[in-house]
Steps between C-alpha positions, in 0.01 A plus 500: 500500500362355820646190658245215516430358847622156389775483239692203358655607169587215265727548198319311224821413314626310806203260512625155390343350187343219710358761740530521875290507814522816707353551845405851608467536877408847625680617813332695781565842345372389160189342650424823689540705181276267296244503783496880508463518121196268519345645817542165677561497877802272468653223295647222709630294207549572129669234285497420129650207314555586134596294198684740268572391141599662172197532270497582132763732361657688794185458713449357846228288661437523876265247659444404862306593813504770760389400849450735791346533845357840578312672777198682360220704652150360448273741310202381707627474858821708475677214679844387385525151352749288304455470124705262288595596146578229244524643149627339181757697298523466122665789315685537170754771438638628169757763407365852471549503123180511298601218266579258784169576672307461173674166431409369845139613464479307173582190703163533677598709802242752623738744664869514573681692768810686386857402574658834592872537433536121497360464853177364650412580863369177649427676831262738324330200335456331838363819660256548210361147523483526881279807452283313249456218754365726775127499570380855417235472776661293775262329739585314813377139470139485615441877484192617315334836449175377658676444834654847483162668440339317792791585733484866392128516588563363848773757561292788366447796733128466430497148643535649848217746431270217395543353848387829657178519296197540724209262490187689405 
C-alpha cells in the first residue's frame, strides 16, 4: 500500500456525537508531494477547514472547503503564474459492509466512500478535492491562443526570409 502525499487519519468512533471542526494544514513536504502528484510547479498554501459529524448508522459526514495557492505553468505562454484553488468539500462515508452502504443509499445518497477499518483519511479527502479544484488547462490571466499564434509567426525563421525577398 502506498502512503498518500497528505494523510490525516481520523478514527470514526472518536468523533463526538455533536461533531467537530478539524483544520488540515499541509506542511512543506506534504505540499511538495501533492504538487508532484498533480504536476503543479508548487503549492505555497494548502488548508482545509472541515466539519466532521456522525451520519446515519456508523457513517460520517465531512463538509468544508479546501483553499490553496499554487504556481502553475500557463498552457499558452509557458509562463508561471499564481492560481488560487477554492473547492467545496461534501462527502459521506459508510462502513464497508454491504448492508450499511445499502441503507445509506436508501436515504437518498448517490455514492458513499468506505470507512476502512474504522478510519477515514481526511488528508486524502483534502488532496482529492484540491485536485478537483485545479484548472485542467491553466492560463495566465490575459493569455489567449490568438496572441500566441501571432507571436509565433513573428518569431518564425521564415519571417527573416520574407525581409530578404527581392523586388521584381
